[in-house]
C-alpha positions as CSV (number, residue, x, y, z in Angstrom):
1,M,114.5,119.1,-36.0
2,L,116.0,115.6,-36.5
3,T,119.2,116.8,-37.8
4,S,120.0,119.0,-34.9
5,R,119.8,115.8,-32.4
6,G,122.3,114.1,-34.5
7,P,125.4,114.9,-32.5
8,A,123.7,114.4,-29.2
9,L,122.5,110.9,-30.5
10,C,125.9,109.8,-31.5
11,T,127.2,110.7,-28.0
12,A,124.3,108.7,-26.5
13,L,125.2,105.7,-28.5
14,R,129.0,106.0,-27.9
15,R,128.1,106.0,-24.0
16,A,125.8,103.2,-24.4
17,A,128.4,101.0,-26.4
18,P,131.7,100.2,-24.5
19,G,134.4,101.2,-27.2
20,G,132.2,103.7,-29.1
21,L,130.1,103.1,-32.3
22,A,132.3,100.7,-33.8
23,S,131.8,98.1,-31.0
24,F,128.0,99.0,-30.9
25,H,127.9,97.9,-34.5
26,S,130.3,95.0,-34.5
27,S,128.2,93.5,-31.5
28,A,125.1,93.7,-33.9
29,R,126.9,91.9,-36.5
30,R,127.8,89.0,-34.2
31,C,124.3,88.1,-33.5
32,R,123.5,85.0,-35.6
33,G,120.5,83.1,-35.9
34,A,120.4,79.1,-36.0
35,R,122.2,77.5,-38.6
36,V,119.6,74.9,-40.3
37,A,120.1,72.2,-43.0
38,V,117.2,71.7,-45.3
39,V,117.2,68.3,-47.0
40,L,115.6,68.1,-50.4
41,S,114.5,64.9,-52.4
42,G,114.2,66.2,-55.7
43,C,111.8,68.7,-57.3
44,G,108.1,68.0,-57.7
45,V,105.5,66.3,-55.5
46,Y,105.1,63.0,-57.2
47,D,109.0,62.2,-57.3
48,G,110.7,64.5,-55.2
49,T,110.3,67.6,-52.9
50,E,106.8,69.1,-52.6
51,I,107.8,72.5,-53.7
52,H,105.2,74.5,-51.9
53,E,106.5,72.7,-48.7
54,A,110.0,73.6,-49.4
55,S,109.1,77.0,-50.1
56,A,107.0,77.4,-46.7
57,V,110.1,76.2,-44.9
58,L,112.5,78.5,-46.4
59,V,110.1,81.4,-45.9
60,H,109.6,80.6,-42.1
61,L,113.4,79.9,-41.6
62,S,114.2,83.4,-43.3
63,R,111.4,85.1,-41.0
64,G,113.0,83.5,-37.8
65,G,116.4,84.7,-38.7
66,A,118.0,81.3,-39.6
67,E,121.1,80.6,-41.5
68,V,120.1,77.9,-44.1
69,Q,122.1,75.5,-46.3
70,M,120.3,73.0,-48.6
71,Y,121.4,69.4,-49.2
72,A,120.2,66.4,-51.3
73,P,121.6,63.0,-51.7
74,D,123.8,62.6,-54.9
75,V,121.8,59.7,-56.2
76,P,119.3,58.4,-59.1
77,Q,115.8,59.3,-58.7
78,M,113.6,56.0,-58.2
79,H,111.7,57.3,-61.3
80,V,110.5,60.2,-63.0
81,I,106.9,61.3,-63.1
82,D,105.1,63.4,-65.7
83,H,103.5,65.8,-63.5
84,S,100.9,66.9,-66.2
85,K,99.6,63.2,-66.5
86,G,100.6,61.8,-63.0
87,Q,102.3,58.9,-64.8
88,P,105.9,57.6,-65.0
89,A,108.0,58.9,-67.9
90,E,109.6,55.6,-68.7
91,A,112.4,56.8,-70.9
92,E,113.8,59.4,-68.6
93,S,116.1,59.2,-65.5
94,R,117.1,62.2,-63.3
95,N,119.5,62.7,-60.3
96,V,118.0,63.9,-57.0
97,L,120.8,66.3,-56.2
98,V,120.7,67.9,-59.7
99,E,116.7,68.3,-59.7
100,S,117.0,69.7,-55.9
101,A,119.3,72.5,-57.5
102,R,116.2,73.7,-59.1
103,I,114.6,74.6,-55.6
104,A,117.8,75.7,-54.2
105,R,118.5,78.2,-56.8
106,G,121.7,76.1,-57.4
107,K,123.1,76.6,-53.8
108,I,123.0,73.0,-52.7
109,T,125.5,70.5,-51.4
110,S,125.9,66.6,-51.4
111,L,124.2,65.3,-48.3
112,A,127.4,63.2,-47.7
113,K,128.9,66.6,-46.4
114,L,126.1,67.5,-44.1
115,T,127.4,67.3,-40.5
116,T,125.9,68.2,-37.0
117,A,129.1,70.2,-36.4
118,D,128.0,73.0,-38.9
119,H,124.4,73.0,-38.1
120,D,122.1,73.5,-35.0
121,A,119.0,71.6,-36.7
122,V,117.9,69.8,-39.8
123,I,114.5,69.9,-41.5
124,F,113.1,67.6,-44.1
125,P,110.1,68.8,-46.1
126,G,107.9,66.2,-47.8
127,G,106.7,65.1,-51.3
128,F,106.9,61.5,-52.5
129,G,110.8,61.8,-53.0
130,A,111.1,61.5,-49.3
131,A,109.5,58.0,-49.4
132,K,110.9,57.2,-53.0
133,N,114.4,58.8,-52.9
134,L,115.2,59.2,-49.5
135,S,113.6,55.9,-48.6
136,T,111.7,52.7,-50.1
137,F,108.7,53.7,-48.1
138,A,106.4,54.1,-51.3
139,V,107.1,50.5,-52.1
140,D,108.0,48.7,-49.0
141,G,105.8,50.4,-46.3
142,K,107.0,49.3,-42.9
143,D,109.6,46.9,-44.3
144,C,111.5,50.0,-45.9
145,K,115.1,50.9,-46.1
146,V,116.2,54.5,-45.6
147,N,119.1,55.9,-47.8
148,R,122.4,55.4,-45.9
149,E,123.3,59.3,-45.7
150,V,119.7,60.2,-44.5
151,E,120.0,57.5,-41.7
152,R,123.3,58.9,-40.8
153,V,122.1,62.5,-40.7
154,L,119.0,61.5,-38.5
155,K,121.1,59.4,-36.0
156,D,123.9,62.0,-35.9
157,F,121.5,65.0,-35.1
158,H,119.5,62.7,-32.5
159,K,122.7,61.7,-30.8
160,A,123.8,65.3,-30.7
161,G,120.6,66.4,-29.2
162,K,119.8,68.8,-32.0
163,P,116.1,69.2,-33.2
164,I,114.9,67.5,-36.4
165,G,111.8,68.8,-38.5
166,L,109.7,66.8,-40.8
167,C,106.5,67.3,-42.5
168,C,104.1,65.6,-44.7
169,I,105.2,62.1,-45.6
170,S,108.8,62.6,-44.1
171,P,108.0,61.7,-40.6
172,V,108.2,58.4,-41.7
173,L,111.9,58.7,-41.8
174,A,112.2,59.4,-38.0
175,A,109.7,56.5,-37.4
176,K,112.1,54.2,-39.2
177,V,115.4,55.5,-37.9
178,L,114.6,56.6,-34.3
179,S,112.9,54.0,-32.2
180,G,110.0,55.2,-30.2
181,A,109.8,58.7,-31.8
182,E,106.5,60.5,-31.5
183,V,105.4,62.1,-35.1
184,T,102.3,63.2,-36.7
185,V,101.0,62.8,-40.3
186,G,97.7,64.4,-39.2
187,H,94.5,62.3,-38.7
188,E,94.3,58.6,-38.6
189,E,90.9,58.3,-40.6
190,E,90.3,59.3,-44.4
191,E,87.1,61.5,-43.3
192,G,85.7,61.7,-46.5
193,G,88.9,62.2,-48.4
194,K,90.1,65.2,-46.2
195,W,93.0,63.0,-45.0
196,P,93.7,60.6,-48.0
197,Y,97.1,59.3,-46.8
198,A,95.7,58.5,-43.3
199,G,96.6,54.9,-43.5
200,T,100.4,56.2,-43.2
201,A,99.6,56.6,-39.6
202,G,99.1,52.9,-39.3
203,A,102.5,52.0,-40.8
204,I,104.2,54.5,-38.3
205,K,102.8,52.6,-35.7
206,E,104.2,49.5,-37.1
207,L,107.6,50.8,-37.6
208,G,107.5,51.2,-33.7
209,A,106.8,54.8,-33.6
210,K,104.0,56.6,-31.7
211,H,101.6,58.5,-33.9
212,C,99.8,61.6,-32.7
213,V,96.6,62.9,-34.1
214,K,97.0,66.7,-35.0
215,E,95.4,69.2,-37.1
216,V,97.1,70.5,-40.3
217,T,97.8,73.9,-38.6
218,E,99.5,72.3,-35.8
219,A,102.7,70.6,-35.3
220,H,103.7,67.8,-32.6
221,V,106.8,68.3,-30.6
222,D,108.6,65.0,-29.4
223,T,110.5,66.9,-26.6
224,K,112.3,63.9,-25.6
225,N,113.7,63.1,-29.0
226,K,113.6,66.7,-30.1
227,V,111.6,65.7,-33.4
228,V,109.1,68.2,-34.5
229,T,106.5,67.2,-37.3
230,T,103.4,68.6,-39.1
231,P,101.1,67.0,-41.3
232,A,101.2,69.5,-44.4
233,F,99.9,68.3,-47.7
234,M,98.7,64.9,-45.9
235,C,95.5,66.9,-45.6
236,E,93.3,68.0,-48.5
237,T,93.0,71.9,-47.5
238,A,93.6,75.5,-48.4
239,L,97.4,76.2,-48.9
240,H,97.4,78.9,-46.3
241,H,96.6,76.2,-43.5
242,I,99.5,74.1,-44.7
243,F,101.7,77.2,-44.8
244,D,100.6,77.8,-41.1
245,G,101.2,74.3,-39.9
246,I,104.8,74.3,-41.4
247,G,105.4,77.7,-39.6
248,A,104.4,76.3,-36.3
249,M,107.0,73.3,-37.1
250,V,109.8,75.7,-38.0
251,K,109.0,77.9,-34.9
252,N,109.3,74.8,-32.5
253,V,112.5,73.8,-34.2
254,L,114.1,76.9,-34.0
255,K,113.0,77.1,-30.4
256,L,114.5,74.0,-29.5
257,T,117.8,75.0,-30.9
258,G,118.1,77.7,-28.1
259,K,119.2,80.3,-30.7
């Protein structure tokens, strides 16, 4: 019986772990996963973070054993979109940090407090908020400006040699800030509507970055710059394909941390 083996099992564990069972258990507690910062841009695809992408990032990070802290800039949104109509809500204004807290279940910190010393990697989910609130790409294209704190974070992680993950439209941030970076937003032709935002690839090239064609289930790894990207909702496809592509991105980000 299992119970009759209890004393023998405890003895074996004590012998296997110098210092006895206390040492065995404490060593297990010391095993820590990568510490990953996730930067949000609001709540909702048309004026903030794409919620399905954020959720997929968090699920895959959890599965990979990562410790996660979410951040967002404490700034006003560019505008507010009524998602039921796809049109601006003219009389409304919202704060990016406050809206991002909806996704973070309240556990969110101002982006100004994000440092490389506290994290092994950083990931930016997509959504139009990346092109409206984290940058002006939605309005200015290749002539866009990037939020000061977003630019600082990207440059600091790059300088520290720590991996940066981006999906959907957010790779334009790396294309703008990190000269010569390699990124993907999927395909470079619309292909009958399957890739409705394919023109973004051209803008990425104009920003001085290299665009690499990838399928929605794939991620591109720029090993030199430690930048990992995946197309996500740049492609019109089933949700599970997008989930798998984000999983490939997260997996490669965690691999690059060496944790």
